[in-house]
PDB file of N, CA, C and O in Angstrom:
ATOM      1  N   MET A   1      47.484  79.580   3.714  1.00  0.00           N
ATOM      2  CA  MET A   1      46.957  80.429   4.747  1.00  0.00           C
ATOM      3  C   MET A   1      45.711  79.810   5.388  1.00  0.00           C
ATOM      4  O   MET A   1      45.405  80.074   6.551  1.00  0.00           O
ATOM      5  N   SER A   2      45.000  78.985   4.617  1.00  0.00           N
ATOM      6  CA  SER A   2      43.773  78.405   5.164  1.00  0.00           C
ATOM      7  C   SER A   2      44.064  77.451   6.315  1.00  0.00           C
ATOM      8  O   SER A   2      43.255  77.335   7.235  1.00  0.00           O
ATOM      9  N   GLU A   3      45.209  76.764   6.279  1.00  0.00           N
ATOM     10  CA  GLU A   3      45.554  75.867   7.386  1.00  0.00           C
ATOM     11  C   GLU A   3      45.725  76.659   8.681  1.00  0.00           C
ATOM     12  O   GLU A   3      45.227  76.250   9.730  1.00  0.00           O
ATOM     13  N   ALA A   4      46.424  77.785   8.609  1.00  0.00           N
ATOM     14  CA  ALA A   4      46.633  78.624   9.792  1.00  0.00           C
ATOM     15  C   ALA A   4      45.306  79.176  10.297  1.00  0.00           C
ATOM     16  O   ALA A   4      45.061  79.202  11.503  1.00  0.00           O
ATOM     17  N   ASN A   5      44.450  79.616   9.380  1.00  0.00           N
ATOM     18  CA  ASN A   5      43.137  80.141   9.781  1.00  0.00           C
ATOM     19  C   ASN A   5      42.271  79.058  10.409  1.00  0.00           C
ATOM     20  O   ASN A   5      41.550  79.319  11.372  1.00  0.00           O
ATOM     21  N   THR A   6      42.337  77.854   9.873  1.00  0.00           N
ATOM     22  CA  THR A   6      41.573  76.737  10.440  1.00  0.00           C
ATOM     23  C   THR A   6      42.087  76.393  11.832  1.00  0.00           C
ATOM     24  O   THR A   6      41.300  76.141  12.744  1.00  0.00           O
ATOM     25  N   MET A   7      43.405  76.382  11.994  1.00  0.00           N
ATOM     26  CA  MET A   7      43.980  76.098  13.313  1.00  0.00           C
ATOM     27  C   MET A   7      43.530  77.143  14.333  1.00  0.00           C
ATOM     28  O   MET A   7      43.172  76.795  15.458  1.00  0.00           O
ATOM     29  N   ARG A   8      43.547  78.412  13.950  1.00  0.00           N
ATOM     30  CA  ARG A   8      43.097  79.484  14.861  1.00  0.00           C
ATOM     31  C   ARG A   8      41.618  79.310  15.213  1.00  0.00           C
ATOM     32  O   ARG A   8      41.225  79.448  16.371  1.00  0.00           O
ATOM     33  N   PHE A   9      40.808  79.006  14.203  1.00  0.00           N
ATOM     34  CA  PHE A   9      39.376  78.837  14.408  1.00  0.00           C
ATOM     35  C   PHE A   9      39.094  77.721  15.408  1.00  0.00           C
ATOM     36  O   PHE A   9      38.322  77.904  16.350  1.00  0.00           O
ATOM     37  N   VAL A  10      39.722  76.563  15.200  1.00  0.00           N
ATOM     38  CA  VAL A  10      39.498  75.408  16.069  1.00  0.00           C
ATOM     39  C   VAL A  10      40.019  75.691  17.476  1.00  0.00           C
ATOM     40  O   VAL A  10      39.353  75.360  18.457  1.00  0.00           O
ATOM     41  N   ARG A  11      41.193  76.296  17.588  1.00  0.00           N
ATOM     42  CA  ARG A  11      41.772  76.598  18.899  1.00  0.00           C
ATOM     43  C   ARG A  11      40.892  77.569  19.685  1.00  0.00           C
ATOM     44  O   ARG A  11      40.710  77.411  20.892  1.00  0.00           O
ATOM     45  N   ASP A  12      40.346  78.575  18.996  1.00  0.00           N
ATOM     46  CA  ASP A  12      39.531  79.591  19.667  1.00  0.00           C
ATOM     47  C   ASP A  12      38.147  79.102  20.067  1.00  0.00           C
ATOM     48  O   ASP A  12      37.554  79.639  21.003  1.00  0.00           O
ATOM     49  N   ARG A  13      37.622  78.099  19.380  1.00  0.00           N
ATOM     50  CA  ARG A  13      36.225  77.722  19.579  1.00  0.00           C
ATOM     51  C   ARG A  13      35.994  76.328  20.135  1.00  0.00           C
ATOM     52  O   ARG A  13      34.850  75.911  20.316  1.00  0.00           O
ATOM     53  N   THR A  14      37.087  75.597  20.412  1.00  0.00           N
ATOM     54  CA  THR A  14      36.936  74.245  20.959  1.00  0.00           C
ATOM     55  C   THR A  14      37.978  74.021  22.047  1.00  0.00           C
ATOM     56  O   THR A  14      38.799  74.894  22.332  1.00  0.00           O
ATOM     57  N   SER A  15      37.932  72.855  22.640  1.00  0.00           N
ATOM     58  CA  SER A  15      38.976  72.472  23.602  1.00  0.00           C
ATOM     59  C   SER A  15      39.941  71.467  22.979  1.00  0.00           C
ATOM     60  O   SER A  15      40.729  70.840  23.687  1.00  0.00           O
ATOM     61  N   ILE A  16      39.880  71.311  21.645  1.00  0.00           N
ATOM     62  CA  ILE A  16      40.815  70.426  20.946  1.00  0.00           C
ATOM     63  C   ILE A  16      42.212  71.035  21.074  1.00  0.00           C
ATOM     64  O   ILE A  16      42.391  72.219  20.789  1.00  0.00           O
ATOM     65  N   PRO A  17      43.198  70.253  21.495  1.00  0.00           N
ATOM     66  CA  PRO A  17      44.551  70.801  21.674  1.00  0.00           C
ATOM     67  C   PRO A  17      45.221  71.094  20.332  1.00  0.00           C
ATOM     68  O   PRO A  17      45.641  70.180  19.622  1.00  0.00           O
ATOM     69  N   ILE A  18      45.312  72.361  20.003  1.00  0.00           N
ATOM     70  CA  ILE A  18      45.918  72.825  18.757  1.00  0.00           C
ATOM     71  C   ILE A  18      47.024  73.811  19.115  1.00  0.00           C
ATOM     72  O   ILE A  18      46.811  74.678  19.963  1.00  0.00           O
ATOM     73  N   PRO A  19      48.208  73.702  18.490  1.00  0.00           N
ATOM     74  CA  PRO A  19      49.258  74.688  18.767  1.00  0.00           C
ATOM     75  C   PRO A  19      48.793  76.100  18.385  1.00  0.00           C
ATOM     76  O   PRO A  19      48.049  76.282  17.422  1.00  0.00           O
ATOM     77  N   GLU A  20      49.239  77.076  19.148  1.00  0.00           N
ATOM     78  CA  GLU A  20      48.898  78.469  18.837  1.00  0.00           C
ATOM     79  C   GLU A  20      49.676  78.918  17.604  1.00  0.00           C
ATOM     80  O   GLU A  20      50.882  78.693  17.502  1.00  0.00           O
ATOM     81  N   VAL A  21      48.973  79.554  16.670  1.00  0.00           N
ATOM     82  CA  VAL A  21      49.609  80.105  15.471  1.00  0.00           C
ATOM     83  C   VAL A  21      50.052  81.521  15.784  1.00  0.00           C
ATOM     84  O   VAL A  21      49.235  82.375  16.131  1.00  0.00           O
ATOM     85  N   TYR A  22      51.362  81.769  15.659  1.00  0.00           N
ATOM     86  CA  TYR A  22      51.901  83.101  15.923  1.00  0.00           C
ATOM     87  C   TYR A  22      51.869  83.981  14.683  1.00  0.00           C
ATOM     88  O   TYR A  22      51.631  85.185  14.777  1.00  0.00           O
ATOM     89  N   ASN A  23      52.109  83.380  13.519  1.00  0.00           N
ATOM     90  CA  ASN A  23      52.149  84.138  12.283  1.00  0.00           C
ATOM     91  C   ASN A  23      52.011  83.174  11.106  1.00  0.00           C
ATOM     92  O   ASN A  23      52.374  82.002  11.208  1.00  0.00           O
ATOM     93  N   ALA A  24      51.487  83.673   9.999  1.00  0.00           N
ATOM     94  CA  ALA A  24      51.416  82.908   8.759  1.00  0.00           C
ATOM     95  C   ALA A  24      51.612  83.894   7.609  1.00  0.00           C
ATOM     96  O   ALA A  24      51.048  84.989   7.610  1.00  0.00           O
ATOM     97  N   TYR A  25      52.416  83.490   6.634  1.00  0.00           N
ATOM     98  CA  TYR A  25      52.705  84.386   5.517  1.00  0.00           C
ATOM     99  C   TYR A  25      53.139  83.565   4.306  1.00  0.00           C
ATOM    100  O   TYR A  25      53.491  82.391   4.425  1.00  0.00           O
ATOM    101  N   VAL A  26      53.107  84.206   3.139  1.00  0.00           N
ATOM    102  CA  VAL A  26      53.586  83.574   1.913  1.00  0.00           C
ATOM    103  C   VAL A  26      55.024  84.020   1.718  1.00  0.00           C
ATOM    104  O   VAL A  26      55.315  85.214   1.650  1.00  0.00           O
ATOM    105  N   ASP A  27      55.912  83.051   1.631  1.00  0.00           N
ATOM    106  CA  ASP A  27      57.330  83.312   1.401  1.00  0.00           C
ATOM    107  C   ASP A  27      57.490  83.652  -0.082  1.00  0.00           C
ATOM    108  O   ASP A  27      57.195  82.822  -0.943  1.00  0.00           O
ATOM    109  N   ASP A  28      57.955  84.862  -0.383  1.00  0.00           N
ATOM    110  CA  ASP A  28      58.040  85.333  -1.768  1.00  0.00           C
ATOM    111  C   ASP A  28      58.957  84.487  -2.651  1.00  0.00           C
ATOM    112  O   ASP A  28      58.630  84.216  -3.806  1.00  0.00           O
ATOM    113  N   LYS A  29      60.081  84.078  -2.119  1.00  0.00           N
ATOM    114  CA  LYS A  29      61.054  83.363  -2.951  1.00  0.00           C
ATOM    115  C   LYS A  29      60.506  82.018  -3.443  1.00  0.00           C
ATOM    116  O   LYS A  29      60.398  81.824  -4.654  1.00  0.00           O
ATOM    117  N   PRO A  30      60.156  81.079  -2.548  1.00  0.00           N
ATOM    118  CA  PRO A  30      59.615  79.826  -3.075  1.00  0.00           C
ATOM    119  C   PRO A  30      58.100  79.866  -3.304  1.00  0.00           C
ATOM    120  O   PRO A  30      57.544  78.948  -3.908  1.00  0.00           O
ATOM    121  N   GLY A  31      57.427  80.923  -2.826  1.00  0.00           N
ATOM    122  CA  GLY A  31      55.979  81.019  -2.998  1.00  0.00           C
ATOM    123  C   GLY A  31      55.196  80.045  -2.143  1.00  0.00           C
ATOM    124  O   GLY A  31      54.079  79.664  -2.492  1.00  0.00           O
ATOM    125  N   GLN A  32      55.773  79.643  -1.031  1.00  0.00           N
ATOM    126  CA  GLN A  32      55.105  78.701  -0.134  1.00  0.00           C
ATOM    127  C   GLN A  32      54.592  79.419   1.109  1.00  0.00           C
ATOM    128  O   GLN A  32      55.153  80.424   1.545  1.00  0.00           O
ATOM    129  N   VAL A  33      53.512  78.876   1.669  1.00  0.00           N
ATOM    130  CA  VAL A  33      52.971  79.429   2.909  1.00  0.00           C
ATOM    131  C   VAL A  33      53.813  78.925   4.073  1.00  0.00           C
ATOM    132  O   VAL A  33      54.131  77.739   4.153  1.00  0.00           O
ATOM    133  N   ARG A  34      54.163  79.815   4.955  1.00  0.00           N
ATOM    134  CA  ARG A  34      54.917  79.478   6.169  1.00  0.00           C
ATOM    135  C   ARG A  34      54.014  79.750   7.363  1.00  0.00           C
ATOM    136  O   ARG A  34      53.388  80.807   7.449  1.00  0.00           O
ATOM    137  N   VAL A  35      53.948  78.802   8.276  1.00  0.00           N
ATOM    138  CA  VAL A  35      53.149  78.956   9.491  1.00  0.00           C
ATOM    139  C   VAL A  35      54.107  78.865  10.678  1.00  0.00           C
ATOM    140  O   VAL A  35      54.785  77.855  10.869  1.00  0.00           O
ATOM    141  N   ILE A  36      54.152  79.930  11.467  1.00  0.00           N
ATOM    142  CA  ILE A  36      54.976  79.964  12.671  1.00  0.00           C
ATOM    143  C   ILE A  36      54.036  79.668  13.830  1.00  0.00           C
ATOM    144  O   ILE A  36      53.101  80.423  14.095  1.00  0.00           O
ATOM    145  N   MET A  37      54.296  78.552  14.522  1.00  0.00           N
ATOM    146  CA  MET A  37      53.376  78.133  15.573  1.00  0.00           C
ATOM    147  C   MET A  37      54.121  77.687  16.817  1.00  0.00           C
ATOM    148  O   MET A  37      55.336  77.492  16.816  1.00  0.00           O
ATOM    149  N   GLU A  38      53.352  77.536  17.866  1.00  0.00           N
ATOM    150  CA  GLU A  38      53.855  77.080  19.163  1.00  0.00           C
ATOM    151  C   GLU A  38      54.488  75.698  19.022  1.00  0.00           C
ATOM    152  O   GLU A  38      53.970  74.839  18.308  1.00  0.00           O
ATOM    153  N   PHE A  39      55.604  75.491  19.705  1.00  0.00           N
ATOM    154  CA  PHE A  39      56.234  74.178  19.747  1.00  0.00           C
ATOM    155  C   PHE A  39      55.489  73.304  20.746  1.00  0.00           C
ATOM    156  O   PHE A  39      55.195  73.732  21.862  1.00  0.00           O
ATOM    157  N   VAL A  40      55.192  72.092  20.341  1.00  0.00           N
ATOM    158  CA  VAL A  40      54.503  71.141  21.209  1.00  0.00           C
ATOM    159  C   VAL A  40      55.437  69.961  21.443  1.00  0.00           C
ATOM    160  O   VAL A  40      55.870  69.298  20.500  1.00  0.00           O
ATOM    161  N   GLU A  41      55.737  69.711  22.696  1.00  0.00           N
ATOM    162  CA  GLU A  41      56.621  68.613  23.094  1.00  0.00           C
ATOM    163  C   GLU A  41      55.957  67.279  22.765  1.00  0.00           C
ATOM    164  O   GLU A  41      54.748  67.127  22.942  1.00  0.00           O
ATOM    165  N   GLY A  42      56.731  66.323  22.291  1.00  0.00           N
ATOM    166  CA  GLY A  42      56.175  64.997  22.045  1.00  0.00           C
ATOM    167  C   GLY A  42      56.911  64.267  20.947  1.00  0.00           C
ATOM    168  O   GLY A  42      57.914  64.751  20.425  1.00  0.00           O
ATOM    169  N   THR A  43      56.403  63.092  20.600  1.00  0.00           N
ATOM    170  CA  THR A  43      56.979  62.261  19.552  1.00  0.00           C
ATOM    171  C   THR A  43      56.232  62.528  18.253  1.00  0.00           C
ATOM    172  O   THR A  43      55.003  62.474  18.234  1.00  0.00           O
ATOM    173  N   PRO A  44      56.947  62.817  17.163  1.00  0.00           N
ATOM    174  CA  PRO A  44      56.270  63.018  15.880  1.00  0.00           C
ATOM    175  C   PRO A  44      55.481  61.774  15.480  1.00  0.00           C
ATOM    176  O   PRO A  44      55.922  60.648  15.708  1.00  0.00           O
ATOM    177  N   LEU A  45      54.331  61.986  14.893  1.00  0.00           N
ATOM    178  CA  LEU A  45      53.474  60.873  14.497  1.00  0.00           C
ATOM    179  C   LEU A  45      54.194  59.908  13.563  1.00  0.00           C
ATOM    180  O   LEU A  45      53.988  58.697  13.649  1.00  0.00           O
ATOM    181  N   GLU A  46      55.030  60.424  12.678  1.00  0.00           N
ATOM    182  CA  GLU A  46      55.728  59.539  11.733  1.00  0.00           C
ATOM    183  C   GLU A  46      56.653  58.553  12.440  1.00  0.00           C
ATOM    184  O   GLU A  46      56.928  57.476  11.913  1.00  0.00           O
ATOM    185  N   LYS A  47      57.134  58.913  13.630  1.00  0.00           N
ATOM    186  CA  LYS A  47      57.987  57.994  14.393  1.00  0.00           C
ATOM    187  C   LYS A  47      57.161  57.066  15.289  1.00  0.00           C
ATOM    188  O   LYS A  47      57.544  55.918  15.513  1.00  0.00           O
ATOM    189  N   ALA A  48      56.044  57.555  15.794  1.00  0.00           N
ATOM    190  CA  ALA A  48      55.209  56.762  16.697  1.00  0.00           C
ATOM    191  C   ALA A  48      54.305  55.783  15.944  1.00  0.00           C
ATOM    192  O   ALA A  48      53.973  54.720  16.468  1.00  0.00           O
ATOM    193  N   TRP A  49      53.909  56.134  14.723  1.00  0.00           N
ATOM    194  CA  TRP A  49      52.927  55.357  13.951  1.00  0.00           C
ATOM    195  C   TRP A  49      53.265  53.872  13.842  1.00  0.00           C
ATOM    196  O   TRP A  49      52.379  53.047  14.062  1.00  0.00           O
ATOM    197  N   PRO A  50      54.511  53.487  13.511  1.00  0.00           N
ATOM    198  CA  PRO A  50      54.811  52.057  13.372  1.00  0.00           C
ATOM    199  C   PRO A  50      54.582  51.251  14.660  1.00  0.00           C
ATOM    200  O   PRO A  50      54.388  50.037  14.602  1.00  0.00           O
ATOM    201  N   GLU A  51      54.604  51.908  15.795  1.00  0.00           N
ATOM    202  CA  GLU A  51      54.422  51.222  17.075  1.00  0.00           C
ATOM    203  C   GLU A  51      52.951  51.081  17.476  1.00  0.00           C
ATOM    204  O   GLU A  51      52.636  50.358  18.421  1.00  0.00           O
ATOM    205  N   PHE A  52      52.050  51.764  16.767  1.00  0.00           N
ATOM    206  CA  PHE A  52      50.629  51.728  17.103  1.00  0.00           C
ATOM    207  C   PHE A  52      50.030  50.373  16.741  1.00  0.00           C
ATOM    208  O   PHE A  52      50.456  49.732  15.779  1.00  0.00           O
ATOM    209  N   PHE A  53      49.046  49.948  17.515  1.00  0.00           N
ATOM    210  CA  PHE A  53      48.249  48.780  17.184  1.00  0.00           C
ATOM    211  C   PHE A  53      47.265  49.180  16.090  1.00  0.00           C
ATOM    212  O   PHE A  53      46.963  50.365  15.953  1.00  0.00           O
ATOM    213  N   PRO A  54      46.749  48.218  15.296  1.00  0.00           N
ATOM    214  CA  PRO A  54      45.790  48.562  14.247  1.00  0.00           C
ATOM    215  C   PRO A  54      44.599  49.366  14.762  1.00  0.00           C
ATOM    216  O   PRO A  54      44.105  50.264  14.081  1.00  0.00           O
ATOM    217  N   GLU A  55      44.146  49.038  15.965  1.00  0.00           N
ATOM    218  CA  GLU A  55      43.001  49.767  16.532  1.00  0.00           C
ATOM    219  C   GLU A  55      43.338  51.238  16.757  1.00  0.00           C
ATOM    220  O   GLU A  55      42.485  52.111  16.596  1.00  0.00           O
ATOM    221  N   GLN A  56      44.582  51.503  17.127  1.00  0.00           N
ATOM    222  CA  GLN A  56      45.000  52.881  17.367  1.00  0.00           C
ATOM    223  C   GLN A  56      45.117  53.670  16.071  1.00  0.00           C
ATOM    224  O   GLN A  56      45.011  54.897  16.077  1.00  0.00           O
ATOM    225  N   LYS A  57      45.334  52.978  14.967  1.00  0.00           N
ATOM    226  CA  LYS A  57      45.487  53.643  13.682  1.00  0.00           C
ATOM    227  C   LYS A  57      44.154  54.054  13.069  1.00  0.00           C
ATOM    228  O   LYS A  57      44.120  54.796  12.087  1.00  0.00           O
ATOM    229  N   GLU A  58      43.089  53.588  13.630  1.00  0.00           N
ATOM    230  CA  GLU A  58      41.770  53.969  13.127  1.00  0.00           C
ATOM    231  C   GLU A  58      41.398  55.312  13.741  1.00  0.00           C
ATOM    232  O   GLU A  58      40.532  55.397  14.611  1.00  0.00           O
ATOM    233  N   LEU A  59      42.071  56.359  13.271  1.00  0.00           N
ATOM    234  CA  LEU A  59      41.949  57.685  13.878  1.00  0.00           C
ATOM    235  C   LEU A  59      40.544  58.255  13.848  1.00  0.00           C
ATOM    236  O   LEU A  59      40.147  58.960  14.776  1.00  0.00           O
ATOM    237  N   SER A  60      39.793  57.969  12.817  1.00  0.00           N
ATOM    238  CA  SER A  60      38.461  58.565  12.740  1.00  0.00           C
ATOM    239  C   SER A  60      37.569  58.094  13.878  1.00  0.00           C
ATOM    240  O   SER A  60      36.622  58.787  14.248  1.00  0.00           O
ATOM    241  N   GLY A  61      37.857  56.937  14.431  1.00  0.00           N
ATOM    242  CA  GLY A  61      37.071  56.438  15.554  1.00  0.00           C
ATOM    243  C   GLY A  61      37.750  56.635  16.889  1.00  0.00           C
ATOM    244  O   GLY A  61      37.162  56.355  17.934  1.00  0.00           O
ATOM    245  N   SER A  62      38.989  57.119  16.868  1.00  0.00           N
ATOM    246  CA  SER A  62      39.758  57.243  18.104  1.00  0.00           C
ATOM    247  C   SER A  62      39.402  58.457  18.940  1.00  0.00           C
ATOM    248  O   SER A  62      39.628  58.468  20.150  1.00  0.00           O
ATOM    249  N   TYR A  63      38.848  59.476  18.308  1.00  0.00           N
ATOM    250  CA  TYR A  63      38.572  60.724  19.017  1.00  0.00           C
ATOM    251  C   TYR A  63      37.127  61.172  18.829  1.00  0.00           C
ATOM    252  O   TYR A  63      36.879  62.271  18.333  1.00  0.00           O
ATOM    253  N   PRO A  64      36.173  60.329  19.222  1.00  0.00           N
ATOM    254  CA  PRO A  64      34.767  60.675  18.976  1.00  0.00           C
ATOM    255  C   PRO A  64      34.329  61.963  19.657  1.00  0.00           C
ATOM    256  O   PRO A  64      33.434  62.649  19.163  1.00  0.00           O
ATOM    257  N   GLU A  65      34.946  62.300  20.785  1.00  0.00           N
ATOM    258  CA  GLU A  65      34.529  63.536  21.466  1.00  0.00           C
ATOM    259  C   GLU A  65      34.823  64.766  20.622  1.00  0.00           C
ATOM    260  O   GLU A  65      34.145  65.783  20.767  1.00  0.00           O
ATOM    261  N   TYR A  66      35.826  64.698  19.735  1.00  0.00           N
ATOM    262  CA  TYR A  66      36.146  65.839  18.886  1.00  0.00           C
ATOM    263  C   TYR A  66      35.181  65.971  17.714  1.00  0.00           C
ATOM    264  O   TYR A  66      34.891  67.081  17.267  1.00  0.00           O
ATOM    265  N   TRP A  67      34.685  64.845  17.219  1.00  0.00           N
ATOM    266  CA  TRP A  67      33.796  64.906  16.065  1.00  0.00           C
ATOM    267  C   TRP A  67      32.485  65.606  16.402  1.00  0.00           C
ATOM    268  O   TRP A  67      31.829  66.144  15.510  1.00  0.00           O
ATOM    269  N   GLY A  68      32.099  65.607  17.658  1.00  0.00           N
ATOM    270  CA  GLY A  68      30.889  66.317  18.054  1.00  0.00           C
ATOM    271  C   GLY A  68      30.974  67.806  17.775  1.00  0.00           C
ATOM    272  O   GLY A  68      29.952  68.449  17.535  1.00  0.00           O
ATOM    273  N   TYR A  69      32.173  68.363  17.802  1.00  0.00           N
ATOM    274  CA  TYR A  69      32.340  69.787  17.507  1.00  0.00           C
ATOM    275  C   TYR A  69      31.939  70.124  16.085  1.00  0.00           C
ATOM    276  O   TYR A  69      31.473  71.229  15.811  1.00  0.00           O
ATOM    277  N   CYS A  70      32.118  69.185  15.187  1.00  0.00           N
ATOM    278  CA  CYS A  70      31.810  69.435  13.784  1.00  0.00           C
ATOM    279  C   CYS A  70      30.308  69.562  13.548  1.00  0.00           C
ATOM    280  O   CYS A  70      29.885  70.040  12.495  1.00  0.00           O
ATOM    281  N   LYS A  71      29.522  69.150  14.494  1.00  0.00           N
ATOM    282  CA  LYS A  71      28.077  69.243  14.370  1.00  0.00           C
ATOM    283  C   LYS A  71      27.494  70.364  15.215  1.00  0.00           C
ATOM    284  O   LYS A  71      26.279  70.553  15.258  1.00  0.00           O
ATOM    285  N   ALA A  72      28.369  71.108  15.890  1.00  0.00           N
ATOM    286  CA  ALA A  72      27.901  72.198  16.754  1.00  0.00           C
ATOM    287  C   ALA A  72      27.254  73.300  15.894  1.00  0.00           C
ATOM    288  O   ALA A  72      27.641  73.491  14.741  1.00  0.00           O
ATOM    289  N   PRO A  73      26.274  74.022  16.450  1.00  0.00           N
ATOM    290  CA  PRO A  73      25.563  75.032  15.666  1.00  0.00           C
ATOM    291  C   PRO A  73      26.459  76.150  15.144  1.00  0.00           C
ATOM    292  O   PRO A  73      26.144  76.750  14.116  1.00  0.00           O
ATOM    293  N   TRP A  74      27.554  76.442  15.816  1.00  0.00           N
ATOM    294  CA  TRP A  74      28.425  77.534  15.363  1.00  0.00           C
ATOM    295  C   TRP A  74      29.431  77.090  14.321  1.00  0.00           C
ATOM    296  O   TRP A  74      30.125  77.928  13.745  1.00  0.00           O
ATOM    297  N   TRP A  75      29.531  75.764  14.057  1.00  0.00           N
ATOM    298  CA  TRP A  75      30.506  75.258  13.085  1.00  0.00           C
ATOM    299  C   TRP A  75      30.029  75.573  11.679  1.00  0.00           C
ATOM    300  O   TRP A  75      28.855  75.363  11.373  1.00  0.00           O
ATOM    301  N   PRO A  76      30.906  76.069  10.815  1.00  0.00           N
ATOM    302  CA  PRO A  76      30.451  76.408   9.462  1.00  0.00           C
ATOM    303  C   PRO A  76      30.015  75.169   8.692  1.00  0.00           C
ATOM    304  O   PRO A  76      30.592  74.096   8.871  1.00  0.00           O
ATOM    305  N   PRO A  77      29.008  75.304   7.841  1.00  0.00           N
ATOM    306  CA  PRO A  77      28.523  74.153   7.047  1.00  0.00           C
ATOM    307  C   PRO A  77      29.548  73.672   6.050  1.00  0.00           C
ATOM    308  O   PRO A  77      29.292  72.719   5.314  1.00  0.00           O
TER     309      PRO A  77
END
């Protein structure tokens, strides 16, 4: 459930493109969390990753504008 709550938090408070979470619940039979979210058109990362250059794979440095949100005063410690 924390993943769904984190996605909602980031979507509501930033301009980071996050799919909208429609519902999240614990499936009683397998005991797993299910997250129902908006479909986003595109290529799955697992298929695109092998085609990336090494520089593109350095994700922590690829999106510096997003890391600034983590230091915003409203972001939880």
